[in-house]
N, C-alpha and C positions, 0 to 999 in steps of 0.2 A: 454219300459214301464216305463221310468223314471218319467213321469208326474203322472202315476197311483200310483206308489210307494210313490211318494211325497204326493199325496192326502191321502194315507193310513196313513203315518207317521204323517200327520198334523191333520187328523180328527178322526182317530180311538182312542177310549177310552181305553188306555192301562190298566187302573185299572180294567175295566170290562173284558178285554181279560185275565188278570191274574186270575180274579175270575172264568172265564169259564174254564181255564186250571186247576185250583185247584179243581173245581167241577168234571171235567173229571178224575182227579187223584183219587178222591173218588169213582167214578163209576168203574174204573178199579181195585180198591182195594177190590172189593167184592160185589158191588151192580149192576152188569151187568144185563141188561134185555135181553131176548133171541134175540130180533130184533137187538140189538147192533151188535152181532156177525153174525147174519143171513146176514145182508147187507154186512159186510166185506167179508164174504165167497162168496157172489154173485160177488162182485167186483174182488176178486182174481181168481175165476173160469173163469170169462170173460178175465182177463189179461192172465191167463195161456194159453188160446186158441188163443187169438188175437195177443199177443205180438210177438211170433215167426213168425206168418203169416205176420204181417206188417213189420217186420225187413227185409224182402226180397224184399220190393217193389221197391227199387232202382236198385238192381242187377238182380232180377228175378221177374219182375212184373206179368208174366203169372202164376207163382207159387203162388203169393199173391192172384191173382184173383181166381184161383181154390180153394185155401184154404178158402177164404171168402165165396165162393159159397157153399162149402161143409159144413162149420160151420154154416152158416145162414140157410142152408136148413134143419137143424135138424136131421142129421144122428144119428142113434141109439146110437153110442158111445158118442154123444155130447148132450144128453138130459139135463144133469145138466147145461151145458153151456147155452143152449137155455132158460131154465127156469130162470136162473140167469139174462141173458140179457133182457128178456121180463120184469122181475121185475124192472130192472134199467131203462128201457125205459118207464116204467110206462104205462099209459093208451094206450091200443091197440098196445103194443110193437110188437106183431106178424105181424101186418099190416106194421109197419115200416120196419121190416126185409124183408117181401115179396117185398115191393116196392124197397128196396135197391138191392135185388137179381135180379130184372128185370133190373135195371141199370147195374149191373155187367155182366149179360148175354148178353145184347144188345150193350154194349159200347166196343170200341176197347181197347185192352190192353195198347196201347200207350196213349190213352186219360186218362184211369184210372191212369196210372203211373204219368202223368203230373199233374193231380188233387191232388194226394197224395204228390207229390214233393212240390207243392205250399202250401199245408196244413202243411207239416212238416218242412218248411224252417224257421229255427230259426232266420235268419238274418232279417226277416220282422216282423212287428208288429203283435201280435197274433190276434187282432180284424180284421185286414185287411185280414189275411189268412183265418180266419173262414168265414168272409163275402164273400170272393171270392169263396171259396169252396161251401158254401151254395147256393149262387146265381147261380153258374154254374150247380150244381146238379139239382136245381129247374128248370133251363132252359131246361136241358135234360129231366127231368121228364115231363115237358109240351109237349115237342116234341114227346116223346114216348106215352103220353096219346092221342095225336091227331092221332097217328098211331094205337091206339087200342091195345097196347102191355101190358097194365096193365090188371089185372083180370076184368071180366065183372062186371058192377054195379058201377064203379067209375065214377060219373057224373062230378066231377071236378078233375083237375090235382092235384096229391099229392105233398107234399113238405117234404123235409127231416127234421127230428126232430133234433133240436140243441143238444139234449141229446145223439143222436147217434154220432154226430160229436165229442162231448166231450169224449165219450167212446173210439172212435178211437184214439184220441190224447192221452188220459190217458193210454191206453193199449200200445201205441207206446213208450211213455216215462213217466212211472208212477212216476218218481222222479221230474217231471216238471209240469204235468197237473193233473186235477181232473175231476171226473164226474160232471154233471151239474144238480143241484137241485135248480131251480130259486126261488121257494117260500121259502124254508128253508134258503137258503143263504141270500135272501133279508131281511127276518125277522131278521136273526141273525145280519147282518150288520146294519140294521136300529136301532136295540137295542144298537149297539155300536157307534151310532151317525155318521155313515158313509152314505153319500148321495148315492142313487142308480140310475144309469143312465137308460135311457129308452130302448135303442136298445139292442137286444140279444147279439151281439158281444161285446159291451162295458161292459155289465153285466158280461159275462164270463171272460173277461180279468181282471176285478176287482176281481171276485171271486178267480181266480187263484193266483193273486198277494197277495190277503189277506190270502189265505191258506198258501202260502209260508212264509209270514211274521209271521203268528201264529206258524208255525212249527219252525221257527228260534227262536222265543221268548220262545216257550215251551222247546226246546232243551237247550237253554242257561240257562233257569230257572230250569233245572233238572226235568221237568215234564215228565210223561210217554207218550209222543207223539213221535212215532218212524218214521212215514212216513206221506205222504199226505192223505193216506186212513184214518189214525187216525184223522187227522184234519177234514176230510170230516165227519166222525162220530160225532166228537165233535160238529160241526156246525149244522148238521141235528138233533141231539138229544137235543141240548141246548135249542132250541126253542120249543120243545115238552113239553107243560105244564104238560101233564099227567105223564111225566117222571121226568122232572127236578124239579117239585114242591115238589117231595118227599124228605123228610129230609134225608140227608146222614150223615154218621158218621163224627164227627169233626176231623180235621187233627191236629196232635199234634204239629208239628213244624211250626212256622210262616214262611210265604214266605219271602225270602230274595232275592230280584230281582237283575238282572245283573246291571241295572243303579245304584242301591243303593250300590252294591259291588264296582262298579267303583268309586263312590263318596267317599266311606270310605277308599279305598286303593290308591286313586289318580292315577289310571291307566285307560287306555282307555277301553271302552266296547269291541272293536274289539279284543284287546289283550287277555282280560279275556275270551271272548267267545271261542277263539282259545284254551286256556288252558282247558276250560270245555270240549270241544269236545275231546281233547287228553286224558283227564281222563276217559271219557266214552268209548273211543275207546280201550285203553289199560287195563282199570280197575284199574290201579295204576300209580302214578306219583311221581317224586321227584323234589322238588323245591330246587335248589342249587345256592349258591352264597357266596360272602365274608361276613365278619361280618358287621352287620348293614344294610343288604339288606331287612330285614323284612320278612324272610322266615316263621317263626312260625306264625306271625300275619296273613300273607297271607294264610297260610294253614288253619288256623282256620276260616277265612272269607270264603274261598272257600268251606270248609266243610259246613258252615251255608247255603251257596247258594245251594249246592248239595242236602242237606236234606230238604230244605225249601219246604213247601207245601205238605209234606208227613209225614209218621209216623216213619221214620227211626231214627237211633240213631247216636250220634257222640261220639267216645271214643278217649282218648289221652294217649299215652304211650311214655316214653323217654328211649332211649337205652343208655347204658354205657358199659364200657369194661367188667364188671362182668355179664352183662345180658346174659342169656343162653337159650338153647332150652327148658329146663325145665320150665323157666319162661314164655316163649312165646307160645309153643305148648302144651306140657304135660310133667309131671315129677312125680317122687315119692316124696311125702311130708309126714311129720309126722302129724297125725290127732289125736286129743284127743278123748278118749273113755268116756263113761258115768262114768266109775269108776275112771277117772282121769289119767289112763295110756295112753300111746301113742302107736299108731300102724301106719304103713306106707301103703299108698295106692296111686294109680295113680290118679293124679289131673290134670284137664285141665288148660292150661296156658291162658294168657290174650287173645291171638288171637282166640283160640278155643272157649272160653267163649263168645267173641264178635260175632263170627259166629253163635253160638247157639242162641244168642239173636236176631241177625239180620235176621235169617232164618224165624222168625215169623212175620217180618215186610213186608209190601208191597212196601214201598218207599225205596229210596237210604239210605244206612247206610255207615258212613265213619269212618275209623280208621286212626288217625294221629300218625305217628311215628316220634317223634322229635329226631334230632341228629342221624339219621338212620345209619350213617357211624361210629359211636362210638363203635358199637358191631361187633363181628365177624359174619357177616351176613350169610355166608354159614352154620355155626354151629347153629345159632339161628333159621333160617328159616327151615332147614331140608327138609322135604317133601314138604313144601310150595313152594320151588323153582320150582317144576314141575307144581303145580296148578296155579302159577302166569302166566304161559304161556298157560296152558290148563285148562281154567276155567270150562269146562263142565265135568271134570273128578272127580271121587271119588277115593282116594287112601288109602291103609291101613297105619296106624301109627305104629312106632316101638314098642310103649308101649301098643298096642292093640287099637281096635276101628278103625274108618275111619275118613277121613277129606274131606269135600267138601266145597269150597268157594261159598256161595250163589251168584247168578248172580247180585243181587242188592248191593253187597258190593264194596266199593271203598277204596283204600289205598292211603294216601298222606304222603310222607316222606319229611323231610327237611335235608339238608346236607350243612355243613359249608366247603367251599372250602379251607379255610385257615387252617383247621384241618389236621394234617399230617396223621390221620387215614383214610383219604379218599382213600389212597392206598389199603385199605381192600375191597373196592367196585370194584369187578372185572367186566370184560366185560360181562360175562354170566349173571350177575345180572342187570347190567345197561340196557341191551337190553330188559329186561322184564318190564322196567318202561318207561313211557314217561318222558324225562328229560327236565325240565322247568328252563331255566337260569334266574337268577335275578341279573343283572349287576347294578352297581352304576348309578342311574338316578337322576341327579341334578334337573330335572324339577319337580320331586315329592316334593323336598324341596321348590321350588318356589311356587308350587300350595298350599302347606300346609300353608306357611306363607304369601301368597299373600294378603288374606283378613284380616290379623292380623296387617298389617302395618309394619312388620319387614323387613328391607333391608338385604337380605341374600346373595347378590352378592359378598361382600368381603369374606364371609365364603366359598362360592362356589369356588372362585378363590384360596383360601387357600387349600381346599380339592383337587382341581385339581392339585395343585403344589405337595402336599403330595403324591397323587396317581401316579403322573408321576415319583416321586422319587422311589416309591415302584416298579413300572415297571412290575407289574403282576396283572392282573385283578382279579385273584383268591384271592389276598390278599388286595384288595382295602379297604378303609374305606367307609362304606356305609352311607347313609343319615339318616337312622332311629335313629341314636344316637341323631340327632338334631331335631327330630319331637316333639318338646316340646312347649306348648303354651307360656311358660314364658322363652323362650330361652335366651333373653338378660341377665337375672339375673342368669341363670343356666349354661351358656356356660363355664365359667371358671372351674366349678366343673366337667363338662362332659369332658373337654379337659384334665385336670390334672389327673383325676382318672379313665378315661376310654380310652382315645386316647393315652396318653403318655405311659402307661404300654403296650399297644398293639404295639406301635412303638418300644419300647425297645426289644420286642420279635422278631419283624420282622428284625430290624437292630441290632441284638445282637452283631455283630462283627463290627458295625460302630457307635460307641458312638458319633462321631462328627455329623453324620447325625441326630441322635435323638436330640442332643442339638439345632440344627437349628430349630426344631419344638416344643421346649419347650414353655409352656404358656407365659413365660416372653418375648419370642421373637415374638410369633404370636400375642400377645395382641396388641403390638404396630402396627403391620402390619394391623390388623383389625380396630384399632382406626384411623389410618391415611388414610385408603382407602376412 
């Protein structure tokens, strides 16, 4: 489907897609209409019945055939499924079910298996599979109609509804396929400046690829779209003027898209998208790297991206050796009384306050912990160590009360690998975080200064030489020291007052090595390069 995806990337109006995702975030934050969740329930009820039946088609086709016959026949225990399926098949859904049951009853198990094998063969183009399945079923329908096997009164041979084919595909692999709503999808894509093909199979292929594309965009942007069923709802609702025309609550945080994040950090969208997925998967991540790798800057930008388009908050705290459990979770503090005297009471710490505020938000909220390894983490986190791994729990606190981390909370930490206190971060804590390495990347330096006309190749050669001498990537000199618009006039000050003191610490027992990289030496090297 490369050509289809290329068409989507070329024609789809990304700004409008972002607007639709932002609107859907508002819908989910409290303005849901009943039919939004009615249809989702219908889809999930159909999937619950059909998915296990279809999963046996390759190994146990007779079992699949019997399961479909029983389910489509409307057994008493399957009435919810039948109602849901008829609703999704739309007009005269019960007739579509009856026609397909005749096909299942009269067709050999081997033939049914072969047809489903063709439909589910991911190595072939989707539109070709759908067309082949549809044409062969219609041919068989015509043959059975001539034999009089369909209910009396059918003057013409029936044909299989593309919605039924799409439901079979979506139930078989809900992470890859979607139900088929031709009018709603066509209206939505037309509003996004995407040209709509004529043939049913081409349309469905375009709808599927577009839905996957929107899901990826939504996840990367931190929007609350969790699966293709959510995208299906977004698309079917967005074109409903009676619903989308209603005014929704304004979102507090501006959208900070993945492409903009990539442009501001000089990193690839693919790399950043991988980080975002890791943060959502674990709930917390640590960006770690040597001095000058841009850890704090990246954490703040990532947080802006995560909370963008929602009503969440971003809070910043910096750890240090004196930081304690009482500062972070809860502790007894002196509190002034009205008469001017002091009394002591249990006071929530920064994290508990943050969770209390985030609990009232619908969108993602982010806590940034800068220099996370500077504190004794086991002591500071206390009960939070359990909740980092088991987010769905609520546990009692030592000083009274309970703590639960809201599901919409994300934690981003930064860790300087050159800091010797990194040894305080034990394995038990590391495995609770997604660990995102930030190594020295000279391409960032090139991209930053490329349009400014500054030749940074001599500086890059010098940094490569210094870092080879250091011979430990955890202690490398990063490039963010040199991401300055007026670098040529500021370079001497940066080197003498930031780089040299760091080298003196790294090579504290090798003064000769430090002297090799003094400004008076490297200035000549840079000038003569």
